[in-house]
mmCIF file as gemmi writes it, N, C-alpha and C atoms, coordinates in Angstrom:
data_model
loop_
_atom_site.group_PDB
_atom_site.id
_atom_site.type_symbol
_atom_site.label_atom_id
_atom_site.label_alt_id
_atom_site.label_comp_id
_atom_site.label_asym_id
_atom_site.label_entity_id
_atom_site.label_seq_id
_atom_site.pdbx_PDB_ins_code
_atom_site.Cartn_x
_atom_site.Cartn_y
_atom_site.Cartn_z
_atom_site.occupancy
_atom_site.B_iso_or_equiv
_atom_site.pdbx_formal_charge
_atom_site.auth_seq_id
_atom_site.auth_asym_id
_atom_site.pdbx_PDB_model_num
ATOM 1 N N . UNK Axp A 1 ? 146.647 -4.275 142.466 1 0 ? 1 A 1
ATOM 2 C CA . UNK Axp A 1 ? 145.351 -4.772 142.906 1 0 ? 1 A 1
ATOM 3 C C . UNK Axp A 1 ? 145.131 -6.143 142.269 1 0 ? 1 A 1
ATOM 4 N N . UNK Axp A 2 ? 144.985 -7.146 143.108 1 0 ? 2 A 1
ATOM 5 C CA . UNK Axp A 2 ? 144.829 -8.532 142.65 1 0 ? 2 A 1
ATOM 6 C C . UNK Axp A 2 ? 143.562 -8.724 141.819 1 0 ? 2 A 1
ATOM 7 N N . UNK Axp A 3 ? 142.495 -8.044 142.178 1 0 ? 3 A 1
ATOM 8 C CA . UNK Axp A 3 ? 141.236 -8.206 141.447 1 0 ? 3 A 1
ATOM 9 C C . UNK Axp A 3 ? 141.379 -7.781 139.983 1 0 ? 3 A 1
ATOM 10 N N . UNK Axp A 4 ? 142.152 -6.73 139.765 1 0 ? 4 A 1
ATOM 11 C CA . UNK Axp A 4 ? 142.358 -6.25 138.395 1 0 ? 4 A 1
ATOM 12 C C . UNK Axp A 4 ? 143.133 -7.277 137.572 1 0 ? 4 A 1
ATOM 13 N N . UNK Axp A 5 ? 144.143 -7.878 138.169 1 0 ? 5 A 1
ATOM 14 C CA . UNK Axp A 5 ? 144.909 -8.917 137.466 1 0 ? 5 A 1
ATOM 15 C C . UNK Axp A 5 ? 144.013 -10.107 137.125 1 0 ? 5 A 1
ATOM 16 N N . UNK Axp A 6 ? 143.138 -10.465 138.046 1 0 ? 6 A 1
ATOM 17 C CA . UNK Axp A 6 ? 142.193 -11.559 137.797 1 0 ? 6 A 1
ATOM 18 C C . UNK Axp A 6 ? 141.251 -11.202 136.662 1 0 ? 6 A 1
ATOM 19 N N . UNK Axp A 7 ? 140.803 -9.956 136.632 1 0 ? 7 A 1
ATOM 20 C CA . UNK Axp A 7 ? 139.913 -9.488 135.564 1 0 ? 7 A 1
ATOM 21 C C . UNK Axp A 7 ? 140.604 -9.607 134.204 1 0 ? 7 A 1
ATOM 22 N N . UNK Axp A 8 ? 141.846 -9.177 134.13 1 0 ? 8 A 1
ATOM 23 C CA . UNK Axp A 8 ? 142.582 -9.269 132.868 1 0 ? 8 A 1
ATOM 24 C C . UNK Axp A 8 ? 142.723 -10.726 132.433 1 0 ? 8 A 1
ATOM 25 N N . UNK Axp A 9 ? 142.972 -11.614 133.384 1 0 ? 9 A 1
ATOM 26 C CA . UNK Axp A 9 ? 143.119 -13.034 133.075 1 0 ? 9 A 1
ATOM 27 C C . UNK Axp A 9 ? 141.806 -13.604 132.539 1 0 ? 9 A 1
ATOM 28 N N . UNK Axp A 10 ? 140.685 -13.247 133.162 1 0 ? 10 A 1
ATOM 29 C CA . UNK Axp A 10 ? 139.384 -13.739 132.706 1 0 ? 10 A 1
ATOM 30 C C . UNK Axp A 10 ? 139.08 -13.27 131.291 1 0 ? 10 A 1
ATOM 31 N N . UNK Axp A 11 ? 139.398 -12.024 130.999 1 0 ? 11 A 1
ATOM 32 C CA . UNK Axp A 11 ? 139.15 -11.494 129.651 1 0 ? 11 A 1
ATOM 33 C C . UNK Axp A 11 ? 139.984 -12.255 128.63 1 0 ? 11 A 1
ATOM 34 N N . UNK Axp A 12 ? 141.232 -12.533 128.958 1 0 ? 12 A 1
ATOM 35 C CA . UNK Axp A 12 ? 142.09 -13.292 128.036 1 0 ? 12 A 1
ATOM 36 C C . UNK Axp A 12 ? 141.574 -14.712 127.829 1 0 ? 12 A 1
ATOM 37 N N . UNK Axp A 13 ? 141.055 -15.322 128.877 1 0 ? 13 A 1
ATOM 38 C CA . UNK Axp A 13 ? 140.574 -16.694 128.785 1 0 ? 13 A 1
ATOM 39 C C . UNK Axp A 13 ? 139.325 -16.83 127.922 1 0 ? 13 A 1
ATOM 40 N N . UNK Axp A 14 ? 138.518 -15.805 127.856 1 0 ? 14 A 1
ATOM 41 C CA . UNK Axp A 14 ? 137.26 -15.891 127.115 1 0 ? 14 A 1
ATOM 42 C C . UNK Axp A 14 ? 137.481 -15.793 125.594 1 0 ? 14 A 1
ATOM 43 N N . UNK Axp A 15 ? 138.66 -15.368 125.166 1 0 ? 15 A 1
ATOM 44 C CA . UNK Axp A 15 ? 138.919 -15.123 123.74 1 0 ? 15 A 1
ATOM 45 C C . UNK Axp A 15 ? 138.688 -16.36 122.87 1 0 ? 15 A 1
ATOM 46 N N . UNK Axp A 16 ? 139.186 -17.51 123.282 1 0 ? 16 A 1
ATOM 47 C CA . UNK Axp A 16 ? 139.034 -18.728 122.468 1 0 ? 16 A 1
ATOM 48 C C . UNK Axp A 16 ? 137.563 -19.116 122.318 1 0 ? 16 A 1
ATOM 49 N N . UNK Axp A 17 ? 136.841 -19.1 123.434 1 0 ? 17 A 1
ATOM 50 C CA . UNK Axp A 17 ? 135.428 -19.464 123.377 1 0 ? 17 A 1
ATOM 51 C C . UNK Axp A 17 ? 134.626 -18.453 122.57 1 0 ? 17 A 1
ATOM 52 N N . UNK Axp A 18 ? 135.02 -17.198 122.629 1 0 ? 18 A 1
ATOM 53 C CA . UNK Axp A 18 ? 134.316 -16.175 121.851 1 0 ? 18 A 1
ATOM 54 C C . UNK Axp A 18 ? 134.462 -16.438 120.356 1 0 ? 18 A 1
ATOM 55 N N . UNK Axp A 19 ? 135.665 -16.809 119.941 1 0 ? 19 A 1
ATOM 56 C CA . UNK Axp A 19 ? 135.89 -17.13 118.529 1 0 ? 19 A 1
ATOM 57 C C . UNK Axp A 19 ? 135.058 -18.344 118.117 1 0 ? 19 A 1
ATOM 58 N N . UNK Axp A 20 ? 134.982 -19.339 118.988 1 0 ? 20 A 1
ATOM 59 C CA . UNK Axp A 20 ? 134.175 -20.527 118.687 1 0 ? 20 A 1
ATOM 60 C C . UNK Axp A 20 ? 132.691 -20.168 118.609 1 0 ? 20 A 1
ATOM 61 N N . UNK Axp A 21 ? 132.251 -19.305 119.523 1 0 ? 21 A 1
ATOM 62 C CA . UNK Axp A 21 ? 130.837 -18.9 119.532 1 0 ? 21 A 1
ATOM 63 C C . UNK Axp A 21 ? 130.486 -18.145 118.255 1 0 ? 21 A 1
ATOM 64 N N . UNK Axp A 22 ? 131.396 -17.308 117.788 1 0 ? 22 A 1
ATOM 65 C CA . UNK Axp A 22 ? 131.146 -16.583 116.538 1 0 ? 22 A 1
ATOM 66 C C . UNK Axp A 22 ? 131.07 -17.535 115.354 1 0 ? 22 A 1
ATOM 67 N N . UNK Axp A 23 ? 131.714 -18.681 115.481 1 0 ? 23 A 1
ATOM 68 C CA . UNK Axp A 23 ? 131.661 -19.694 114.433 1 0 ? 23 A 1
ATOM 69 C C . UNK Axp A 23 ? 130.418 -20.568 114.503 1 0 ? 23 A 1
ATOM 70 N N . UNK Axp A 24 ? 129.567 -20.322 115.496 1 0 ? 24 A 1
ATOM 71 C CA . UNK Axp A 24 ? 128.322 -21.058 115.588 1 0 ? 24 A 1
ATOM 72 C C . UNK Axp A 24 ? 128.272 -22.116 116.669 1 0 ? 24 A 1
ATOM 73 N N . UNK Axp A 25 ? 129.295 -22.246 117.458 1 0 ? 25 A 1
ATOM 74 C CA . UNK Axp A 25 ? 129.33 -23.243 118.521 1 0 ? 25 A 1
ATOM 75 C C . UNK Axp A 25 ? 128.469 -22.764 119.692 1 0 ? 25 A 1
ATOM 76 N N . UNK Axp A 26 ? 127.324 -23.415 119.882 1 0 ? 26 A 1
ATOM 77 C CA . UNK Axp A 26 ? 126.382 -22.978 120.916 1 0 ? 26 A 1
ATOM 78 C C . UNK Axp A 26 ? 126.92 -23.191 122.327 1 0 ? 26 A 1
ATOM 79 N N . UNK Axp A 27 ? 127.638 -24.279 122.545 1 0 ? 27 A 1
ATOM 80 C CA . UNK Axp A 27 ? 128.203 -24.545 123.871 1 0 ? 27 A 1
ATOM 81 C C . UNK Axp A 27 ? 129.225 -23.467 124.24 1 0 ? 27 A 1
ATOM 82 N N . UNK Axp A 28 ? 130.017 -23.055 123.272 1 0 ? 28 A 1
ATOM 83 C CA . UNK Axp A 28 ? 130.992 -21.995 123.52 1 0 ? 28 A 1
ATOM 84 C C . UNK Axp A 28 ? 130.274 -20.688 123.839 1 0 ? 28 A 1
ATOM 85 N N . UNK Axp A 29 ? 129.161 -20.444 123.179 1 0 ? 29 A 1
ATOM 86 C CA . UNK Axp A 29 ? 128.367 -19.244 123.464 1 0 ? 29 A 1
ATOM 87 C C . UNK Axp A 29 ? 127.867 -19.236 124.899 1 0 ? 29 A 1
ATOM 88 N N . UNK Axp A 30 ? 127.46 -20.389 125.378 1 0 ? 30 A 1
ATOM 89 C CA . UNK Axp A 30 ? 127.005 -20.507 126.768 1 0 ? 30 A 1
ATOM 90 C C . UNK Axp A 30 ? 128.159 -20.225 127.725 1 0 ? 30 A 1
ATOM 91 N N . UNK Axp A 31 ? 129.33 -20.776 127.422 1 0 ? 31 A 1
ATOM 92 C CA . UNK Axp A 31 ? 130.499 -20.526 128.269 1 0 ? 31 A 1
ATOM 93 C C . UNK Axp A 31 ? 130.876 -19.046 128.267 1 0 ? 31 A 1
ATOM 94 N N . UNK Axp A 32 ? 130.796 -18.407 127.105 1 0 ? 32 A 1
ATOM 95 C CA . UNK Axp A 32 ? 131.116 -16.978 127.008 1 0 ? 32 A 1
ATOM 96 C C . UNK Axp A 32 ? 130.165 -16.168 127.877 1 0 ? 32 A 1
ATOM 97 N N . UNK Axp A 33 ? 128.887 -16.469 127.811 1 0 ? 33 A 1
ATOM 98 C CA . UNK Axp A 33 ? 127.914 -15.719 128.623 1 0 ? 33 A 1
ATOM 99 C C . UNK Axp A 33 ? 128.2 -15.901 130.113 1 0 ? 33 A 1
ATOM 100 N N . UNK Axp A 34 ? 128.536 -17.106 130.515 1 0 ? 34 A 1
ATOM 101 C CA . UNK Axp A 34 ? 128.85 -17.361 131.917 1 0 ? 34 A 1
ATOM 102 C C . UNK Axp A 34 ? 130.109 -16.593 132.33 1 0 ? 34 A 1
ATOM 103 N N . UNK Axp A 35 ? 131.136 -16.65 131.499 1 0 ? 35 A 1
ATOM 104 C CA . UNK Axp A 35 ? 132.379 -15.947 131.804 1 0 ? 35 A 1
ATOM 105 C C . UNK Axp A 35 ? 132.174 -14.434 131.829 1 0 ? 35 A 1
ATOM 106 N N . UNK Axp A 36 ? 131.354 -13.93 130.94 1 0 ? 36 A 1
ATOM 107 C CA . UNK Axp A 36 ? 131.106 -12.499 130.912 1 0 ? 36 A 1
ATOM 108 C C . UNK Axp A 36 ? 130.361 -12.047 132.169 1 0 ? 36 A 1
ATOM 109 N N . UNK Axp A 37 ? 129.514 -12.896 132.71 1 0 ? 37 A 1
ATOM 110 C CA . UNK Axp A 37 ? 128.836 -12.57 133.967 1 0 ? 37 A 1
ATOM 111 C C . UNK Axp A 37 ? 129.851 -12.487 135.102 1 0 ? 37 A 1
ATOM 112 N N . UNK Axp A 38 ? 130.81 -13.413 135.112 1 0 ? 38 A 1
ATOM 113 C CA . UNK Axp A 38 ? 131.869 -13.377 136.121 1 0 ? 38 A 1
ATOM 114 C C . UNK Axp A 38 ? 132.696 -12.094 135.979 1 0 ? 38 A 1
ATOM 115 N N . UNK Axp A 39 ? 132.992 -11.721 134.733 1 0 ? 39 A 1
ATOM 116 C CA . UNK Axp A 39 ? 133.751 -10.494 134.478 1 0 ? 39 A 1
ATOM 117 C C . UNK Axp A 39 ? 132.97 -9.282 134.976 1 0 ? 39 A 1
ATOM 118 N N . UNK Axp A 40 ? 131.685 -9.268 134.703 1 0 ? 40 A 1
ATOM 119 C CA . UNK Axp A 40 ? 130.836 -8.157 135.147 1 0 ? 40 A 1
ATOM 120 C C . UNK Axp A 40 ? 130.855 -8.036 136.671 1 0 ? 40 A 1
ATOM 121 N N . UNK Axp A 41 ? 130.714 -9.153 137.357 1 0 ? 41 A 1
ATOM 122 C CA . UNK Axp A 41 ? 130.696 -9.141 138.821 1 0 ? 41 A 1
ATOM 123 C C . UNK Axp A 41 ? 132.034 -8.68 139.392 1 0 ? 41 A 1
ATOM 124 N N . UNK Axp A 42 ? 133.116 -9.153 138.808 1 0 ? 42 A 1
ATOM 125 C CA . UNK Axp A 42 ? 134.434 -8.753 139.28 1 0 ? 42 A 1
ATOM 126 C C . UNK Axp A 42 ? 134.675 -7.267 139.012 1 0 ? 42 A 1
ATOM 127 N N . UNK Axp A 43 ? 134.255 -6.793 137.845 1 0 ? 43 A 1
ATOM 128 C CA . UNK Axp A 43 ? 134.401 -5.372 137.534 1 0 ? 43 A 1
ATOM 129 C C . UNK Axp A 43 ? 133.625 -4.517 138.529 1 0 ? 43 A 1
ATOM 130 N N . UNK Axp A 44 ? 132.459 -4.969 138.917 1 0 ? 44 A 1
ATOM 131 C CA . UNK Axp A 44 ? 131.663 -4.239 139.904 1 0 ? 44 A 1
ATOM 132 C C . UNK Axp A 44 ? 132.381 -4.206 141.253 1 0 ? 44 A 1
ATOM 133 N N . UNK Axp A 45 ? 132.994 -5.311 141.64 1 0 ? 45 A 1
ATOM 134 C CA . UNK Axp A 45 ? 133.755 -5.343 142.891 1 0 ? 45 A 1
ATOM 135 C C . UNK Axp A 45 ? 134.918 -4.349 142.843 1 0 ? 45 A 1
ATOM 136 N N . UNK Axp A 46 ? 135.593 -4.283 141.691 1 0 ? 46 A 1
ATOM 137 C CA . UNK Axp A 46 ? 136.706 -3.346 141.536 1 0 ? 46 A 1
ATOM 138 C C . UNK Axp A 46 ? 136.197 -1.91 141.642 1 0 ? 46 A 1
ATOM 139 N N . UNK Axp A 47 ? 135.057 -1.617 141.031 1 0 ? 47 A 1
ATOM 140 C CA . UNK Axp A 47 ? 134.482 -0.273 141.116 1 0 ? 47 A 1
ATOM 141 C C . UNK Axp A 47 ? 134.226 0.112 142.569 1 0 ? 47 A 1
ATOM 142 N N . UNK Axp A 48 ? 133.703 -0.824 143.34 1 0 ? 48 A 1
ATOM 143 C CA . UNK Axp A 48 ? 133.433 -0.552 144.756 1 0 ? 48 A 1
ATOM 144 C C . UNK Axp A 48 ? 134.717 -0.247 145.511 1 0 ? 48 A 1
ATOM 145 N N . UNK Axp A 49 ? 135.782 -1.016 145.231 1 0 ? 49 A 1
ATOM 146 C CA . UNK Axp A 49 ? 137.049 -0.788 145.92 1 0 ? 49 A 1
ATOM 147 C C . UNK Axp A 49 ? 137.651 0.559 145.546 1 0 ? 49 A 1
ATOM 148 N N . UNK Axp A 50 ? 137.507 0.951 144.292 1 0 ? 50 A 1
ATOM 149 C CA . UNK Axp A 50 ? 138.013 2.245 143.863 1 0 ? 50 A 1
ATOM 150 C C . UNK Axp A 50 ? 137.274 3.367 144.581 1 0 ? 50 A 1
ATOM 151 N N . UNK Axp A 51 ? 135.985 3.209 144.738 1 0 ? 51 A 1
ATOM 152 C CA . UNK Axp A 51 ? 135.223 4.203 145.496 1 0 ? 51 A 1
ATOM 153 C C . UNK Axp A 51 ? 135.682 4.269 146.949 1 0 ? 51 A 1
ATOM 154 N N . UNK Axp A 52 ? 136.035 3.118 147.511 1 0 ? 52 A 1
ATOM 155 C CA . UNK Axp A 52 ? 136.558 3.103 148.872 1 0 ? 52 A 1
ATOM 156 C C . UNK Axp A 52 ? 137.883 3.849 148.949 1 0 ? 52 A 1
ATOM 157 N N . UNK Axp A 53 ? 138.739 3.672 147.937 1 0 ? 53 A 1
ATOM 158 C CA . UNK Axp A 53 ? 140.015 4.393 147.903 1 0 ? 53 A 1
ATOM 159 C C . UNK Axp A 53 ? 139.757 5.893 147.893 1 0 ? 53 A 1
ATOM 160 N N . UNK Axp A 54 ? 138.813 6.283 147.047 1 0 ? 54 A 1
ATOM 161 C CA . UNK Axp A 54 ? 138.492 7.7 146.903 1 0 ? 54 A 1
ATOM 162 C C . UNK Axp A 54 ? 137.934 8.256 148.202 1 0 ? 54 A 1
ATOM 163 N N . UNK Axp A 55 ? 137.076 7.486 148.855 1 0 ? 55 A 1
ATOM 164 C CA . UNK Axp A 55 ? 136.458 7.933 150.094 1 0 ? 55 A 1
ATOM 165 C C . UNK Axp A 55 ? 137.434 7.995 151.253 1 0 ? 55 A 1
ATOM 166 N N . UNK Axp A 56 ? 138.405 7.095 151.287 1 0 ? 56 A 1
ATOM 167 C CA . UNK Axp A 56 ? 139.362 7.073 152.395 1 0 ? 56 A 1
ATOM 168 C C . UNK Axp A 56 ? 140.487 8.078 152.191 1 0 ? 56 A 1
ATOM 169 N N . UNK Axp A 57 ? 140.591 8.658 150.993 1 0 ? 57 A 1
ATOM 170 C CA . UNK Axp A 57 ? 141.647 9.607 150.711 1 0 ? 57 A 1
ATOM 171 C C . UNK Axp A 57 ? 141.359 11.008 151.194 1 0 ? 57 A 1
ATOM 172 N N . UNK Axp A 58 ? 140.22 11.233 151.791 1 0 ? 58 A 1
ATOM 173 C CA . UNK Axp A 58 ? 139.861 12.599 152.258 1 0 ? 58 A 1
ATOM 174 C C . UNK Axp A 58 ? 140.655 13.041 153.437 1 0 ? 58 A 1
């Protein structure tokens, strides 16, 4: 599933900014929040597709 691979990539990309945000970098904190929103939206899309798989398997 391509969406899952994209999700893993987004999570890996946020690591550097997360470390900077923990160090007090406010701009990095803003980027982390934006990236986490993208991750949340993509995860929701994946959940919907999984439900479709389950529903079509009957």
